[in-house]
C-alpha positions in Angstrom: 0.0 0.0 0.0 1.4 3.4 -1.1 1.6 6.5 1.1 -1.0 8.1 -1.1 -3.4 5.2 -0.7 -2.9 5.4 3.1 -3.8 9.1 3.0 -6.9 8.4 0.9 -8.0 5.7 3.3 -7.6 8.1 6.2 -9.7 10.8 4.5 -12.5 8.3 4.0 -12.5 7.4 7.8 -10.7 4.0 7.6 -8.9 3.5 10.9 -5.1 3.1 11.2 -5.5 -0.5 12.4 -7.3 -1.4 9.2 -4.5 0.2 7.2 -1.8 -1.9 9.0 -3.8 -5.0 8.5 -4.1 -4.4 4.7 -0.4 -3.6 4.5 0.5 -6.9 6.2 -1.5 -8.9 3.6 0.8 -8.0 0.7 -1.3 -9.8 -2.0 0.7 -11.4 -4.8 4.0 -11.3 -3.0 5.9 -14.5 -1.9 4.8 -15.8 1.4 1.7 -13.5 1.5 -1.6 -14.9 2.9 -5.2 -14.0 2.1 -8.3 -13.8 4.3 -11.8 -14.6 3.0 -15.3 -15.2 4.2 -16.1 -17.4 1.2 -17.0 -21.0 1.9 -14.6 -23.7 0.6 -16.9 -24.4 -2.4 -17.2 -20.7 -3.2 -13.4 -20.1 -2.9 -12.7 -23.0 -5.3 -15.2 -21.8 -7.9 -14.0 -18.2 -7.7 -10.4 -19.5 -8.3 -11.6 -21.8 -11.1 -13.0 -18.9 -13.0 -9.8 -16.9 -12.8 -10.0 -14.7 -9.6 -7.5 -14.8 -6.8 -8.7 -13.8 -3.3 -6.6 -10.9 -1.9 -8.1 -10.3 1.5 -11.3 -9.7 3.5 -12.3 -6.0 3.2 -15.0 -4.2 5.3 -16.5 -0.8 5.9 -18.5 0.4 8.8 -20.5 3.5 9.8 -22.2 4.1 13.1 -24.9 6.5 12.3 -27.3 8.6 14.3 -30.6 8.6 12.4 -32.5 11.9 12.8 -36.1 12.5 13.6 -39.0 13.1 11.3 -42.7 12.8 12.0 -45.4 11.9 9.6 -49.0 13.0 9.8 -51.3 10.5 11.6 -53.7 10.2 8.7 -51.4 10.8 5.7 -49.1 8.3 3.9 -45.9 9.9 2.9 -42.2 9.3 2.4 -40.0 10.5 5.3 -37.2 11.8 3.1 -34.9 12.8 6.1 -34.9 9.2 7.2 -34.6 7.8 3.7 -31.5 10.0 3.1 -30.0 8.9 6.4 -30.4 5.2 5.7 -29.0 5.6 2.3 -26.0 7.8 3.2 -25.0 5.5 6.1 -24.9 2.4 3.8 -23.0 4.4 1.2 -20.4 5.3 3.7 -19.9 1.7 4.7 -19.7 0.6 1.0 -17.3 3.4 0.1 -14.9 2.4 2.9 -15.0 -1.3 1.9 -14.3 -0.3 -1.7 -11.4 1.8 -0.5 -9.9 -1.1 1.3 -10.2 -3.2 -1.9 -8.6 -0.4 -3.8 -5.6 -0.4 -1.4 -5.1 -4.1 -2.0 -5.0 -3.6 -5.8 -8.2 -5.6 -6.2 -10.4 -5.7 -9.3 -13.5 -6.4 -7.4 -15.2 -7.6 -4.2 -17.4 -10.7 -4.1 -19.8 -12.2 -1.6 -20.6 -8.8 -0.2 -22.9 -8.6 2.9 -24.5 -5.3 3.7 -26.1 -5.4 7.2 -27.7 -3.0 9.7 -27.4 -3.5 13.5 -29.3 -1.4 15.9 -27.1 -0.6 18.9 -28.1 -0.8 22.6 -26.6 2.6 23.4 -29.4 4.4 21.6 -32.6 3.6 19.8 -31.7 5.9 17.0 -28.1 4.7 16.6 -27.3 1.9 14.1 -24.1 0.4 12.7 -24.0 -0.2 8.9 -21.5 -2.9 7.9 -20.3 -3.9 4.4 -18.0 -6.9 4.2 -16.7 -9.1 1.3 -13.7 -10.7 -0.2 -11.5 -8.6 -2.5 -10.3 -10.5 -5.6 -7.7 -9.9 -8.2 -8.3 -11.1 -11.8 -5.7 -13.5 -13.4 -4.8 -12.8 -17.1 -7.0 -15.6 -18.2 -10.0 -14.7 -16.0 -13.4 -15.1 -17.7 -11.8 -17.1 -20.5 -9.2 -14.4 -21.3 -9.3 -11.3 -23.4 -10.7 -9.0 -20.7 -8.3 -6.1 -19.9 -10.4 -4.2 -17.3 -12.7 -5.6 -14.8 -13.4 -2.3 -13.0 -16.6 -0.3 -13.5 -16.9 3.0 -15.5 -16.1 4.9 -12.3 -12.6 3.3 -12.1 -13.5 1.4 -8.9 -13.4 -2.3 -8.2 -16.7 -4.1 -8.9 -18.9 -5.2 -6.0 -21.3 -8.1 -5.9 -23.5 -9.8 -3.4 -23.8 -12.9 -5.5 -22.7 -16.2 -4.0 -19.5 -17.8 -5.3 -21.6 -20.3 -7.3 -23.7 -17.6 -8.9 -20.5 -15.5 -9.6 -18.9 -18.5 -11.3 -22.1 -19.0 -13.5 -22.2 -15.3 -14.4 -18.6 -15.1 -15.5 -18.8 -18.4 -17.4 -21.9 -17.0 -19.2 -20.0 -14.0 -20.5 -21.2 -11.4 -18.0 -19.3 -9.4 -15.3 -20.6 -7.5 -12.3 -20.2 -3.7 -12.3 -21.3 -2.9 -8.7 -24.0 -3.4 -6.1 -26.8 -0.9 -6.6 -29.4 0.0 -4.1 -32.4 2.2 -3.3 -34.0 3.1 0.0 -37.4 4.6 1.0 -38.6 5.2 4.5 -42.4 5.5 4.5 -45.0 6.5 7.0 -48.3 4.6 6.4 -51.4 6.5 7.4 -53.5 5.1 10.3 -57.1 4.1 9.6 -59.9 6.2 10.9 -61.8 4.6 13.7 -65.0 4.6 11.6 -63.3 2.7 8.8 -61.9 0.2 11.2 -65.4 -0.5 12.7 -66.9 -0.7 9.2 -64.5 -3.4 8.1 -65.2 -5.8 11.0 -66.4 -9.1 9.6 -65.8 -8.1 6.0 -63.4 -9.2 3.3 -62.2 -6.0 1.8 -59.0 -4.5 0.4 -57.4 -1.8 2.5 -56.6 0.5 -0.5 -54.9 3.1 1.7 -52.4 0.5 2.9 -52.0 -1.1 -0.5 -51.2 2.2 -2.2 -48.8 3.3 0.5 -46.7 0.1 0.4 -46.9 -0.1 -3.4 -45.6 3.5 -3.7 -42.8 2.9 -1.2 -41.5 -0.2 -2.9 -41.6 1.5 -6.3 -39.6 4.4 -5.0 -36.9 2.1 -3.7 -36.8 0.1 -7.0 -36.6 3.2 -9.2 -33.7 4.5 -7.1 -31.9 1.2 -7.5 -32.5 1.3 -11.2 -31.1 4.8 -11.5 -27.8 3.7 -9.9 -27.6 0.8 -12.4 -28.1 3.3 -15.3 -25.2 5.4 -13.9 -22.9 2.4 -14.2 -24.2 1.8 -17.8 -25.4 -1.7 -16.8 -27.3 -4.0 -19.0 -29.4 -5.3 -16.1 -29.5 -6.1 -12.4 -29.4 -9.7 -11.1 -30.1 -11.2 -7.6 -32.5 -8.3 -6.7 -33.7 -8.4 -3.1 -36.5 -6.2 -1.8 -36.3 -6.0 2.0 -38.7 -4.4 4.5 -37.6 -3.4 8.0 -39.4 -1.3 10.7 -36.2 -1.0 12.7 -37.2 1.1 15.8 -39.8 3.4 14.3 -43.0 1.5 15.2 -45.6 -0.3 13.2 -46.6 2.5 10.8 -43.1 3.5 9.7 -41.0 1.1 7.7 -38.0 1.1 5.3 -38.2 -0.6 1.9 -34.7 -1.4 0.7 -33.9 -2.7 -2.8 -30.4 -4.1 -3.6 -28.9 -6.2 -6.4 -25.8 -6.6 -8.6 -25.6 -4.5 -11.9 -24.0 -6.5 -14.7 -22.5 -5.9 -18.2 -21.7 -8.3 -21.0 -18.1 -9.2 -21.6 -18.6 -10.2 -25.2 -21.4 -10.7 -27.7 -21.1 -14.5 -27.9 -22.5 -15.3 -24.4 -21.8 -19.0 -23.5 -24.8 -20.1 -21.4 -23.9 -23.3 -19.7 -26.2 -26.3 -20.2 -27.8 -27.1 -16.8 -26.8 -30.5 -15.5 -28.8 -32.7 -13.1 -27.4 -33.3 -9.7 -28.8 -36.2 -7.6 -28.3 -35.9 -3.9 -27.2 -39.0 -2.0 -28.3 -37.6 1.3 -31.0 -39.4 3.2 
């Protein structure tokens, strides 16, 4: 790791201990070791497709989430909370990418992006991004690929499993980066009269339907916008999660995340599926 890389990491908030750990890994040098959270099967598949693990990289951000109140009878996005949840995750992802950059990695595979609410405050949460930085061998992806980084010059990131990553590369595609969208939404309360009128009836609660529908669509559209910035062909492995965190029953976050991908070549080789018969009882 160069002196300039150390300065860049410090500016991004990466601690000194992390910089020392990364410097000790010395990927590609004789006697160097790597660390990885990939399973044995995932590790072997990533190696088979031409990528060498360089080290475990992570980013963390402990964030105080501010306050915003929604009207009791009105469904609306709480944009202050949406921005807080997005920015905290972005800080964690940026620091993880910076660690990968310091290792000279071409990408990060098997990324996990998690949120943990802390006991020392109901409005304090830690956002953690962790994955395995990898370096592409000259013959990675069948050879002929000179640049595995995205159009921002950063290592690619992917939350795909090692098995899915192997399949993606073998099919002639490459990950560009993890893309995400967040929307924190307040869902209006029902009026007492409406509650009483629905007792014993089968009826759609249109007010709730529209609120949840709108919140999911906002999260999805923001994820798609990030993929367009990366000039992606599509997004695979999309997950749409819902968490109330500590805001109560009528305020929830909808979070969309997936891996943006691009084609490596026009002649995609789609592997023929093979049958696997388990011998387990």
